[in-house]
PyMOL Python script that loads the backbone (N, CA, C, O; Angstrom):
from pymol import cmd

cmd.read_pdbstr("""\
ATOM      1  N   GLU A   1      16.683   4.645 207.460  1.00  0.00           N
ATOM      2  CA  GLU A   1      16.367   6.047 207.367  1.00  0.00           C
ATOM      3  C   GLU A   1      16.768   6.424 208.775  1.00  0.00           C
ATOM      4  O   GLU A   1      17.223   7.565 208.856  1.00  0.00           O
ATOM      5  N   GLU A   2      16.707   5.737 209.906  1.00  0.00           N
ATOM      6  CA  GLU A   2      17.089   6.409 211.375  1.00  0.00           C
ATOM      7  C   GLU A   2      18.642   6.622 211.416  1.00  0.00           C
ATOM      8  O   GLU A   2      19.189   7.525 212.049  1.00  0.00           O
ATOM      9  N   LYS A   3      19.217   5.769 210.736  1.00  0.00           N
ATOM     10  CA  LYS A   3      21.001   5.789 211.160  1.00  0.00           C
ATOM     11  C   LYS A   3      21.693   6.665 209.990  1.00  0.00           C
ATOM     12  O   LYS A   3      22.914   6.823 209.961  1.00  0.00           O
ATOM     13  N   CYS A   4      20.757   7.265 208.958  1.00  0.00           N
ATOM     14  CA  CYS A   4      21.306   8.174 207.956  1.00  0.00           C
ATOM     15  C   CYS A   4      22.181   9.081 208.355  1.00  0.00           C
ATOM     16  O   CYS A   4      21.786   9.687 209.351  1.00  0.00           O
ATOM     17  N   ILE A   5      23.184   9.398 207.975  1.00  0.00           N
ATOM     18  CA  ILE A   5      23.975  10.484 208.324  1.00  0.00           C
ATOM     19  C   ILE A   5      24.144  11.871 207.417  1.00  0.00           C
ATOM     20  O   ILE A   5      24.868  12.858 207.548  1.00  0.00           O
ATOM     21  N   GLU A   6      23.241  11.529 206.538  1.00  0.00           N
ATOM     22  CA  GLU A   6      22.860  12.659 205.426  1.00  0.00           C
ATOM     23  C   GLU A   6      23.820  13.281 204.391  1.00  0.00           C
ATOM     24  O   GLU A   6      23.804  14.418 203.919  1.00  0.00           O
ATOM     25  N   CYS A   7      24.808  12.073 204.115  1.00  0.00           N
ATOM     26  CA  CYS A   7      25.769  12.371 203.315  1.00  0.00           C
ATOM     27  C   CYS A   7      25.357  12.831 201.872  1.00  0.00           C
ATOM     28  O   CYS A   7      25.838  13.739 201.194  1.00  0.00           O
ATOM     29  N   GLY A   8      24.273  11.907 201.567  1.00  0.00           N
ATOM     30  CA  GLY A   8      23.786  12.250 200.049  1.00  0.00           C
ATOM     31  C   GLY A   8      24.589  11.486 199.051  1.00  0.00           C
ATOM     32  O   GLY A   8      24.462  11.684 197.843  1.00  0.00           O
ATOM     33  N   GLN A   9      25.413  10.617 199.552  1.00  0.00           N
ATOM     34  CA  GLN A   9      26.258   9.814 198.453  1.00  0.00           C
ATOM     35  C   GLN A   9      25.187   8.803 197.594  1.00  0.00           C
ATOM     36  O   GLN A   9      25.264   8.719 196.368  1.00  0.00           O
ATOM     37  N   CYS A  10      24.278   8.121 198.309  1.00  0.00           N
ATOM     38  CA  CYS A  10      23.443   7.402 197.541  1.00  0.00           C
ATOM     39  C   CYS A  10      22.649   7.962 196.549  1.00  0.00           C
ATOM     40  O   CYS A  10      22.443   7.413 195.467  1.00  0.00           O
ATOM     41  N   ALA A  11      22.114   9.234 196.944  1.00  0.00           N
ATOM     42  CA  ALA A  11      21.534   9.987 195.714  1.00  0.00           C
ATOM     43  C   ALA A  11      22.537  10.375 194.509  1.00  0.00           C
ATOM     44  O   ALA A  11      22.281  10.110 193.334  1.00  0.00           O
ATOM     45  N   MET A  12      23.539  10.940 194.876  1.00  0.00           N
ATOM     46  CA  MET A  12      24.557  11.337 193.954  1.00  0.00           C
ATOM     47  C   MET A  12      24.764  10.240 192.844  1.00  0.00           C
ATOM     48  O   MET A  12      24.835  10.495 191.642  1.00  0.00           O
ATOM     49  N   ASP A  13      24.864   8.816 193.479  1.00  0.00           N
ATOM     50  CA  ASP A  13      25.374   7.841 192.592  1.00  0.00           C
ATOM     51  C   ASP A  13      24.396   6.979 191.913  1.00  0.00           C
ATOM     52  O   ASP A  13      24.617   6.035 191.155  1.00  0.00           O
ATOM     53  N   CYS A  14      23.156   7.516 192.359  1.00  0.00           N
ATOM     54  CA  CYS A  14      21.841   6.570 192.041  1.00  0.00           C
ATOM     55  C   CYS A  14      21.606   6.847 190.253  1.00  0.00           C
ATOM     56  O   CYS A  14      21.358   7.950 189.766  1.00  0.00           O
ATOM     57  N   PRO A  15      21.729   5.787 189.615  1.00  0.00           N
ATOM     58  CA  PRO A  15      21.792   6.015 188.092  1.00  0.00           C
ATOM     59  C   PRO A  15      20.337   6.362 187.664  1.00  0.00           C
ATOM     60  O   PRO A  15      20.087   7.025 186.657  1.00  0.00           O
ATOM     61  N   ALA A  16      19.394   5.859 188.514  1.00  0.00           N
ATOM     62  CA  ALA A  16      18.127   5.982 188.046  1.00  0.00           C
ATOM     63  C   ALA A  16      17.317   7.313 188.686  1.00  0.00           C
ATOM     64  O   ALA A  16      16.172   7.648 188.383  1.00  0.00           O
ATOM     65  N   HIS A  17      18.119   7.921 189.556  1.00  0.00           N
ATOM     66  CA  HIS A  17      17.698   9.283 190.013  1.00  0.00           C
ATOM     67  C   HIS A  17      16.400   8.955 191.144  1.00  0.00           C
ATOM     68  O   HIS A  17      15.423   9.685 191.306  1.00  0.00           O
ATOM     69  N   ALA A  18      16.657   7.746 191.818  1.00  0.00           N
ATOM     70  CA  ALA A  18      15.469   7.241 192.418  1.00  0.00           C
ATOM     71  C   ALA A  18      15.465   7.822 194.075  1.00  0.00           C
ATOM     72  O   ALA A  18      14.522   7.521 194.806  1.00  0.00           O
ATOM     73  N   ILE A  19      16.396   8.517 194.486  1.00  0.00           N
ATOM     74  CA  ILE A  19      16.795   8.924 195.919  1.00  0.00           C
ATOM     75  C   ILE A  19      16.598  10.202 195.758  1.00  0.00           C
ATOM     76  O   ILE A  19      16.951  10.848 194.771  1.00  0.00           O
ATOM     77  N   SER A  20      16.104  10.564 196.587  1.00  0.00           N
ATOM     78  CA  SER A  20      15.577  12.199 196.785  1.00  0.00           C
ATOM     79  C   SER A  20      15.895  12.440 198.415  1.00  0.00           C
ATOM     80  O   SER A  20      16.071  11.471 199.153  1.00  0.00           O
ATOM     81  N   LYS A  21      15.951  13.782 198.896  1.00  0.00           N
ATOM     82  CA  LYS A  21      16.034  14.281 200.204  1.00  0.00           C
ATOM     83  C   LYS A  21      14.663  14.524 200.695  1.00  0.00           C
ATOM     84  O   LYS A  21      13.861  15.071 199.939  1.00  0.00           O
ATOM     85  N   ILE A  22      14.347  14.202 201.781  1.00  0.00           N
ATOM     86  CA  ILE A  22      13.066  14.558 202.131  1.00  0.00           C
ATOM     87  C   ILE A  22      13.011  15.534 203.256  1.00  0.00           C
ATOM     88  O   ILE A  22      14.070  15.847 203.801  1.00  0.00           O
ATOM     89  N   GLU A  23      11.867  16.053 203.663  1.00  0.00           N
ATOM     90  CA  GLU A  23      11.634  17.135 204.911  1.00  0.00           C
ATOM     91  C   GLU A  23      12.526  16.955 206.061  1.00  0.00           C
ATOM     92  O   GLU A  23      12.921  17.935 206.692  1.00  0.00           O
ATOM     93  N   SER A  24      12.883  15.694 206.386  1.00  0.00           N
ATOM     94  CA  SER A  24      13.365  15.467 207.750  1.00  0.00           C
ATOM     95  C   SER A  24      15.118  15.609 207.254  1.00  0.00           C
ATOM     96  O   SER A  24      15.892  15.540 208.209  1.00  0.00           O
ATOM     97  N   GLY A  25      15.641  15.760 206.141  1.00  0.00           N
ATOM     98  CA  GLY A  25      17.082  15.777 205.710  1.00  0.00           C
ATOM     99  C   GLY A  25      17.378  14.449 205.440  1.00  0.00           C
ATOM    100  O   GLY A  25      18.453  14.299 204.861  1.00  0.00           O
ATOM    101  N   LYS A  26      16.698  13.355 205.704  1.00  0.00           N
ATOM    102  CA  LYS A  26      17.158  12.211 205.248  1.00  0.00           C
ATOM    103  C   LYS A  26      17.074  12.075 203.618  1.00  0.00           C
ATOM    104  O   LYS A  26      16.783  12.990 202.848  1.00  0.00           O
ATOM    105  N   TYR A  27      17.376  10.797 203.287  1.00  0.00           N
ATOM    106  CA  TYR A  27      17.157  10.356 202.031  1.00  0.00           C
ATOM    107  C   TYR A  27      16.217   9.015 201.975  1.00  0.00           C
ATOM    108  O   TYR A  27      16.340   8.050 202.728  1.00  0.00           O
ATOM    109  N   ARG A  28      15.152   9.168 200.818  1.00  0.00           N
ATOM    110  CA  ARG A  28      14.207   8.348 200.671  1.00  0.00           C
ATOM    111  C   ARG A  28      14.398   7.756 199.506  1.00  0.00           C
ATOM    112  O   ARG A  28      14.852   8.580 198.712  1.00  0.00           O
ATOM    113  N   ILE A  29      14.214   6.333 198.862  1.00  0.00           N
ATOM    114  CA  ILE A  29      14.218   5.643 197.572  1.00  0.00           C
ATOM    115  C   ILE A  29      12.795   5.442 197.126  1.00  0.00           C
ATOM    116  O   ILE A  29      11.969   4.739 197.707  1.00  0.00           O
ATOM    117  N   ASP A  30      12.611   6.114 196.066  1.00  0.00           N
ATOM    118  CA  ASP A  30      11.402   6.031 195.164  1.00  0.00           C
ATOM    119  C   ASP A  30      11.241   4.475 194.368  1.00  0.00           C
ATOM    120  O   ASP A  30      11.601   4.157 193.235  1.00  0.00           O
ATOM    121  N   GLU A  31      10.616   3.734 195.337  1.00  0.00           N
ATOM    122  CA  GLU A  31      10.818   2.104 194.465  1.00  0.00           C
ATOM    123  C   GLU A  31      10.386   2.021 193.246  1.00  0.00           C
ATOM    124  O   GLU A  31      10.870   1.207 192.458  1.00  0.00           O
ATOM    125  N   SER A  32       9.241   3.002 192.861  1.00  0.00           N
ATOM    126  CA  SER A  32       8.901   2.926 191.329  1.00  0.00           C
ATOM    127  C   SER A  32       9.776   3.383 190.430  1.00  0.00           C
ATOM    128  O   SER A  32       9.500   3.240 189.238  1.00  0.00           O
ATOM    129  N   LEU A  33      10.812   3.923 190.760  1.00  0.00           N
ATOM    130  CA  LEU A  33      12.190   4.421 189.917  1.00  0.00           C
ATOM    131  C   LEU A  33      13.067   3.471 190.113  1.00  0.00           C
ATOM    132  O   LEU A  33      13.651   3.038 189.120  1.00  0.00           O
ATOM    133  N   CYS A  34      13.329   2.998 191.241  1.00  0.00           N
ATOM    134  CA  CYS A  34      14.596   2.129 191.517  1.00  0.00           C
ATOM    135  C   CYS A  34      14.875   0.934 190.508  1.00  0.00           C
ATOM    136  O   CYS A  34      13.995   0.093 190.330  1.00  0.00           O
ATOM    137  N   ILE A  35      15.975   0.862 189.912  1.00  0.00           N
ATOM    138  CA  ILE A  35      16.235  -0.198 188.960  1.00  0.00           C
ATOM    139  C   ILE A  35      17.059  -1.482 189.659  1.00  0.00           C
ATOM    140  O   ILE A  35      17.323  -2.497 189.015  1.00  0.00           O
ATOM    141  N   LYS A  36      17.445  -1.289 191.136  1.00  0.00           N
ATOM    142  CA  LYS A  36      17.701  -2.550 191.850  1.00  0.00           C
ATOM    143  C   LYS A  36      18.922  -2.703 191.527  1.00  0.00           C
ATOM    144  O   LYS A  36      19.306  -3.867 191.634  1.00  0.00           O
ATOM    145  N   CYS A  37      19.853  -1.799 191.088  1.00  0.00           N
ATOM    146  CA  CYS A  37      21.307  -2.016 190.763  1.00  0.00           C
ATOM    147  C   CYS A  37      22.180  -2.565 192.038  1.00  0.00           C
ATOM    148  O   CYS A  37      23.108  -3.373 192.019  1.00  0.00           O
ATOM    149  N   GLY A  38      21.537  -1.805 193.264  1.00  0.00           N
ATOM    150  CA  GLY A  38      22.712  -1.999 194.401  1.00  0.00           C
ATOM    151  C   GLY A  38      23.625  -0.945 194.646  1.00  0.00           C
ATOM    152  O   GLY A  38      24.286  -0.915 195.684  1.00  0.00           O
ATOM    153  N   ILE A  39      23.701  -0.155 193.845  1.00  0.00           N
ATOM    154  CA  ILE A  39      25.019   0.976 193.890  1.00  0.00           C
ATOM    155  C   ILE A  39      24.764   1.696 195.160  1.00  0.00           C
ATOM    156  O   ILE A  39      25.740   2.149 195.758  1.00  0.00           O
ATOM    157  N   CYS A  40      23.197   1.911 195.798  1.00  0.00           N
ATOM    158  CA  CYS A  40      22.954   3.091 196.814  1.00  0.00           C
ATOM    159  C   CYS A  40      23.570   2.146 197.928  1.00  0.00           C
ATOM    160  O   CYS A  40      24.288   2.756 198.720  1.00  0.00           O
ATOM    161  N   TYR A  41      23.428   0.633 198.182  1.00  0.00           N
ATOM    162  CA  TYR A  41      23.759  -0.415 199.332  1.00  0.00           C
ATOM    163  C   TYR A  41      25.589   0.131 199.343  1.00  0.00           C
ATOM    164  O   TYR A  41      26.184   0.441 200.375  1.00  0.00           O
ATOM    165  N   THR A  42      26.162   0.134 198.052  1.00  0.00           N
ATOM    166  CA  THR A  42      27.489  -0.221 197.991  1.00  0.00           C
ATOM    167  C   THR A  42      28.209   1.091 198.629  1.00  0.00           C
ATOM    168  O   THR A  42      29.170   1.027 199.395  1.00  0.00           O
ATOM    169  N   VAL A  43      27.550   2.362 198.162  1.00  0.00           N
ATOM    170  CA  VAL A  43      28.010   3.512 198.480  1.00  0.00           C
ATOM    171  C   VAL A  43      27.954   3.919 199.994  1.00  0.00           C
ATOM    172  O   VAL A  43      28.706   4.694 200.585  1.00  0.00           O
ATOM    173  N   CYS A  44      26.769   3.136 200.536  1.00  0.00           N
ATOM    174  CA  CYS A  44      26.503   3.745 201.926  1.00  0.00           C
ATOM    175  C   CYS A  44      27.450   3.476 202.737  1.00  0.00           C
ATOM    176  O   CYS A  44      27.760   2.301 202.933  1.00  0.00           O
ATOM    177  N   PRO A  45      28.183   4.650 203.453  1.00  0.00           N
ATOM    178  CA  PRO A  45      29.110   4.437 204.360  1.00  0.00           C
ATOM    179  C   PRO A  45      28.554   3.916 205.931  1.00  0.00           C
ATOM    180  O   PRO A  45      29.387   3.558 206.764  1.00  0.00           O
ATOM    181  N   VAL A  46      27.364   3.911 206.187  1.00  0.00           N
ATOM    182  CA  VAL A  46      26.806   3.296 207.350  1.00  0.00           C
ATOM    183  C   VAL A  46      26.186   2.016 207.006  1.00  0.00           C
ATOM    184  O   VAL A  46      26.065   1.125 207.848  1.00  0.00           O
ATOM    185  N   LYS A  47      25.735   1.880 205.633  1.00  0.00           N
ATOM    186  CA  LYS A  47      25.183   0.585 205.317  1.00  0.00           C
ATOM    187  C   LYS A  47      23.749   0.686 205.709  1.00  0.00           C
ATOM    188  O   LYS A  47      23.148  -0.314 206.103  1.00  0.00           O
ATOM    189  N   VAL A  48      23.087   2.031 205.603  1.00  0.00           N
ATOM    190  CA  VAL A  48      21.788   2.153 206.280  1.00  0.00           C
ATOM    191  C   VAL A  48      20.884   1.416 204.952  1.00  0.00           C
ATOM    192  O   VAL A  48      19.993   0.618 205.242  1.00  0.00           O
ATOM    193  N   VAL A  49      21.126   1.684 203.748  1.00  0.00           N
ATOM    194  CA  VAL A  49      20.584   1.221 202.718  1.00  0.00           C
ATOM    195  C   VAL A  49      20.479  -0.269 202.777  1.00  0.00           C
ATOM    196  O   VAL A  49      21.570  -0.836 202.844  1.00  0.00           O
ATOM    197  N   TYR A  50      19.258  -1.155 202.767  1.00  0.00           N
ATOM    198  CA  TYR A  50      18.984  -2.411 202.709  1.00  0.00           C
ATOM    199  C   TYR A  50      18.929  -2.879 201.219  1.00  0.00           C
ATOM    200  O   TYR A  50      18.546  -2.104 200.342  1.00  0.00           O
ATOM    201  N   LYS A  51      19.285  -4.044 200.973  1.00  0.00           N
ATOM    202  CA  LYS A  51      19.080  -4.434 199.676  1.00  0.00           C
ATOM    203  C   LYS A  51      17.775  -4.941 199.457  1.00  0.00           C
ATOM    204  O   LYS A  51      17.176  -5.602 200.305  1.00  0.00           O
ATOM    205  N   VAL A  52      17.268  -4.618 198.217  1.00  0.00           N
ATOM    206  CA  VAL A  52      16.008  -5.099 197.931  1.00  0.00           C
ATOM    207  C   VAL A  52      16.007  -6.251 197.452  1.00  0.00           C
ATOM    208  O   VAL A  52      17.089  -6.715 197.094  1.00  0.00           O
ATOM    209  N   SER A  53      14.830  -7.016 197.312  1.00  0.00           N
ATOM    210  CA  SER A  53      14.919  -8.482 196.877  1.00  0.00           C
ATOM    211  C   SER A  53      15.166  -8.159 195.114  1.00  0.00           C
ATOM    212  O   SER A  53      14.609  -7.290 194.444  1.00  0.00           O
ATOM    213  N   GLY A  54      16.085  -9.073 194.711  1.00  0.00           N
ATOM    214  CA  GLY A  54      16.481  -8.902 193.251  1.00  0.00           C
ATOM    215  C   GLY A  54      17.547  -8.197 193.210  1.00  0.00           C
ATOM    216  O   GLY A  54      18.226  -8.564 192.251  1.00  0.00           O
ATOM    217  N   ALA A  55      18.096  -7.243 193.863  1.00  0.00           N
ATOM    218  CA  ALA A  55      19.182  -6.280 193.664  1.00  0.00           C
ATOM    219  C   ALA A  55      20.422  -7.076 193.663  1.00  0.00           C
ATOM    220  O   ALA A  55      20.754  -8.049 194.340  1.00  0.00           O
ATOM    221  N   ARG A  56      21.024  -6.419 192.733  1.00  0.00           N
ATOM    222  CA  ARG A  56      22.546  -6.722 192.814  1.00  0.00           C
ATOM    223  C   ARG A  56      23.480  -6.177 193.732  1.00  0.00           C
ATOM    224  O   ARG A  56      23.207  -5.083 194.226  1.00  0.00           O
ATOM    225  N   ALA A  57      24.385  -6.666 194.004  1.00  0.00           N
ATOM    226  CA  ALA A  57      25.473  -6.059 194.902  1.00  0.00           C
ATOM    227  C   ALA A  57      26.550  -4.976 194.355  1.00  0.00           C
ATOM    228  O   ALA A  57      27.733  -4.931 194.692  1.00  0.00           O
ATOM    229  N   GLY A  58      25.957  -4.195 193.527  1.00  0.00           N
ATOM    230  CA  GLY A  58      26.921  -2.999 193.047  1.00  0.00           C
ATOM    231  C   GLY A  58      28.180  -3.558 192.151  1.00  0.00           C
ATOM    232  O   GLY A  58      29.016  -2.773 191.703  1.00  0.00           O
TER     233      GLY A  58
END
""", "prot")
cmd.dss("prot")
cmd.show_as("cartoon", "prot")
cmd.util.cbc("prot")
cmd.orient("prot")
């Protein structure tokens, strides 16, 4: 979250709609909705999204 450049690509590409913008302007993953597909990690230009155990590499 600290290095997020607020591009929103992760939220736009998330098939589960598990990523939303928070008050600070950054994006946060709702792990209860996350399907661990790895798309957010793949599309993040600064690779600030980390892969969760069991996630595929997009």
